[in-house]
C-alpha positions in Angstrom: -16.9 -17.2 -26.3 -18.5 -17.9 -29.7 -21.4 -19.6 -27.9 -21.9 -16.5 -25.8 -21.8 -14.3 -28.9 -24.4 -16.4 -30.7 -26.6 -16.4 -27.6 -26.3 -12.6 -27.3 -27.1 -12.0 -31.0 -30.1 -14.4 -30.8 -31.4 -12.6 -27.8 -30.7 -9.1 -29.1 -34.1 -8.4 -30.8 -34.9 -6.9 -34.2 -34.1 -3.2 -33.5 -30.8 -4.0 -31.7 -29.8 -6.2 -34.6 -30.6 -3.4 -37.1 -28.4 -1.1 -35.0 -25.6 -3.6 -35.0 -26.0 -4.1 -38.8 -25.8 -0.4 -39.4 -22.7 -0.2 -37.2 -21.0 -3.0 -39.1 -21.9 -1.3 -42.4 -20.5 2.0 -41.1 -17.3 0.3 -40.0 -16.9 -1.2 -43.4 -17.3 2.1 -45.3 -15.0 4.0 -42.9 -11.8 3.6 -45.1 -13.7 5.1 -48.1 -14.6 8.3 -46.2 -11.1 9.8 -47.0 -11.9 10.1 -50.7 -12.6 13.5 -52.3 -16.1 14.6 -51.6 -18.7 13.7 -54.2 -22.2 14.8 -54.8 -23.5 11.8 -56.6 -23.3 8.0 -56.7 -21.9 5.7 -54.0 -19.2 8.2 -53.0 -21.9 10.6 -51.8 -22.8 8.1 -49.1 -19.2 7.3 -48.1 -18.0 10.9 -48.0 -21.0 12.8 -46.8 -23.8 10.6 -45.4 -21.8 8.0 -43.4 -19.7 10.6 -41.5 -22.9 12.5 -40.6 -24.4 9.3 -39.1 -21.5 8.7 -36.7 -22.3 11.4 -34.1 -25.9 10.3 -33.7 -24.7 6.7 -33.2 -22.8 7.9 -30.2 -26.2 9.1 -28.7 -28.1 6.0 -29.6 -25.8 3.5 -28.0 -25.6 5.1 -24.6 -29.4 5.6 -24.7 -29.9 1.8 -25.4 -27.4 1.0 -22.6 -29.3 3.3 -20.2 -32.6 1.6 -21.1 -31.1 -1.8 -20.5 -29.9 -0.7 -17.1 -33.3 0.7 -16.3 -35.0 -2.6 -17.3 -32.5 -4.5 -15.1 -34.1 -3.0 -12.0 -36.6 -5.6 -10.7 -35.8 -8.1 -13.5 -35.2 -11.8 -12.9 -31.7 -13.1 -12.8 -32.0 -14.6 -16.3 -33.3 -11.3 -17.7 -30.6 -9.3 -15.9 -27.9 -11.5 -17.4 -29.4 -11.1 -20.9 -29.6 -7.3 -20.5 -26.0 -7.3 -19.2 -24.9 -9.1 -22.3 -26.7 -6.6 -24.5 -25.0 -3.7 -22.7 -21.6 -5.3 -23.4 -22.6 -5.8 -27.0 -23.4 -2.1 -27.2 -20.1 -1.2 -25.5 -18.0 -3.3 -27.9 -19.9 -2.0 -31.0 -19.4 1.5 -29.9 -15.6 1.0 -29.4 -15.3 -0.7 -32.8 -17.2 2.2 -34.4 -15.0 4.7 -32.7 -11.8 2.9 -33.7 -12.9 2.7 -37.3 -13.8 6.4 -37.6 -11.2 7.9 -35.3 -8.6 8.5 -38.1 -11.2 10.3 -40.2 -12.3 12.7 -37.5 -8.7 13.2 -36.4 -7.9 14.3 -39.9 -10.9 16.7 -39.8 -9.6 18.3 -36.6 -6.1 18.9 -38.1 
């Protein structure tokens, strides 16, 4: 399991790793989004900027998964396996992001 994760991360590529790093960062700041809105300092990011970045992330991940599926067509077996691992990395990243931010957005809807 750990070996597969290491392989997947090593094969991910620079842009996918940046996307994953942004996702991890957004997951880590999710608990701080409940603070009172601020217009300066670090709290500006956690209360205003980070929540605004979440919806676009739910467009970027499916787009990347779609492009992986498109590239799988006509690819070798090894490349197809690599892309399949990248799709699953995207799925799990998206689920983690959703679970981290779901309480915040549920509170907004109340």
